[in-house]
N, C-alpha and C positions, 0 to 999 in steps of 0.2 A: 494631516492625514485625515481621511475619513473614519467616522466611528465603524464600519464594516472592516477596513483595512486594520485598525487599531485593535479590533476583536481577534481578527485573524492573527494579528503578531502576538497578542497576550495568549493565545491557544497554543502556537507554536512555542513560545518561551515557556509555556507551562508543561508541555511534554518534555521539552528539552532538560527540564529540571527534574524530571523523575529519575531516579538513579536504580531503583530495584525493580525487577522484572514482577514481581508480586504487586507491586504499587502502580505499575503499568496496566496489569490486569484488572485491578480494582477499578482505577481511574477510567479505563474505556469500557467496563462494564456498567459503570454510572452514566458515561457520557454518550454511549451508542447503543442501538439495539443488537441483538444478537446477529441479525441478517446484515448490518452494517460492517459489524467486526468479520464476519464470514467474508463478505465481499473483499475486503482488504486484504484478508489473509488469502484469497483466491489470486488476487494481483500479483502479491508477493510472490506465491509458489509459481505461476506463470511466469513472472520475470526472471526469476531463477532458473526455471526449466528453459526459457528462451537462450539466457547466458550460456546454458550448457549443451545448445544446439538441438534441443527437442523440436519436432515440428509442430504445426499449428494443430493437427490432428490429434498428435499424443497429448498435447497440452489440454485441448477440450475434453478429451476423454478422461483425463486424470483429475481436471479440476471442476469439470462442469462449467466452466465459465463461457460466456457468449462470445461469439466471432467479433462482435462489435467492441467489446471490453478487450479482448485479446488484441486486437487491431491497436487500439489506444495504448494498452500497455508495451506493444512491441515498438510502437512509435518512441515512446518514452525511453525505452531500453537502448534504442539506436541512437536516439538524438538528445535525449535529455541527460542529467547529471547525477539525480538522485539515486536511481537504482543502483548505478554502476559505481557510486561512491560508498553506498551501504550495504549492499548485498554481494560483496567481493567473492 
């Protein structure tokens, strides 16, 4: 396994081992910039809205997400597994 793949695996394992929401907040506060956290939160909100049947226009207005990012989120909601499994 390449060093990058190993590092990514360690990242996922580290996140998976955090059990308290407050600890997640502290960890992500150290790991990411506010803008990065905000972008991830927008994607989650957009995914939830898509799953509830909201239109692109409604989602963009509510989240201020770009249409390109929303398109990516939409593809993941339709064809991916993560959003469907986690955001029930």
